[in-house]
Residue, then its C-alpha position, 0 to 999 in steps of 0.5 A: e499500499a503505496d502513501i504517494v504514487f509518483i509518475f515521471a515522463d522519460m524526458t529522453a522520449h523521441d515522442i514526447d506526445e505520446e509520452d505525455t499520454y502514456n503517463l495520463l492514462r496511467a494515471l487514470a489508472v491508478k485513480q479508477s484502481y486506488p481512489n485515494t491515492n496520493l498522486r503526482l503525474m510529471l507530464q512535458r507539455p504545458a498543453n497535456k497538463a491540461k488534458a490530464i486536468r480535464a481527464g480528471i486530474w487535479p490540477t495540484q497533482c499534476f505539473s508540465i516540467n516544460e513549464l518548470k524550466g520556462t520558470i527557471f529560464a525567465l528567472s536567470g536573467p535577473i537572479r545573479g548566479w541563478s545560471t551557475i545553479v541551473s547549469h549545475f544540474l544539466m552538465s556533468e564534470n568529467t575529470e581527466e586523469d594524468e599519467d600516474g592515474v591522478a585526476r587533475t583540473e587545472a582550477k583545482h586550488e583555486e577558492w572558486f573551484a571548490e564552491f564551484k564543486q560543492g555547488a554542483s553536488c546540490n541536487i533539486a528535490g520534491f517534497i509533498i508538505a507534512e502537516r506539521l508544516a502547514g500554516l507555516k508561511f513559505e518564507e519561514f519554512v525556508r528559514l526552517a529548511s535551510r538550517q537543514g541544508v535544504i534551500p526551497l525553490a518553489i511550490q505547487i499551488e493549485g497545479e501551477v508551480r510559483v517561485n518564491p511565493i513568500d507569504h503563501e501559507l503551506k498546504v498540507g499535500e502541497v509539493v516544494f521544489a528545493l535544492s538539497 
């Protein structure tokens, strides 16, 4: 028995609409078989999110990853360092080895490189608000979470991902996206 079911899109699928359609069908099958199960559906296209809502998936239970990417891109201009954070999630580091088998990096002794490596080890994660956190303002929640090394960035509110909604009061079951 599951507390929540996540259905993730295959980001390497050749036919995005077909992938979204199959995932929507999976979500509908879960809802039909287990109507009280908490569900989160990741789709790629915003238009397919609208189809999912029309098919009976609650807006709070689905999101479009391309919509989220668009929001991140829109924020990348005015926020200093944002593009660096995003690039950490989009690239991997290949270290070259010298003849002795020792990993070498030209900038390994520079301070900025140490910070870069630390930032590159972060992940972006989504999690659901628990009852004990319900009622907190997003701003208060960010302060609490940052003490644990987690930086909340956005929250899915009624099916829409909103970045840094500082005055929003958290509700049980909402999805928060954070750096960890």
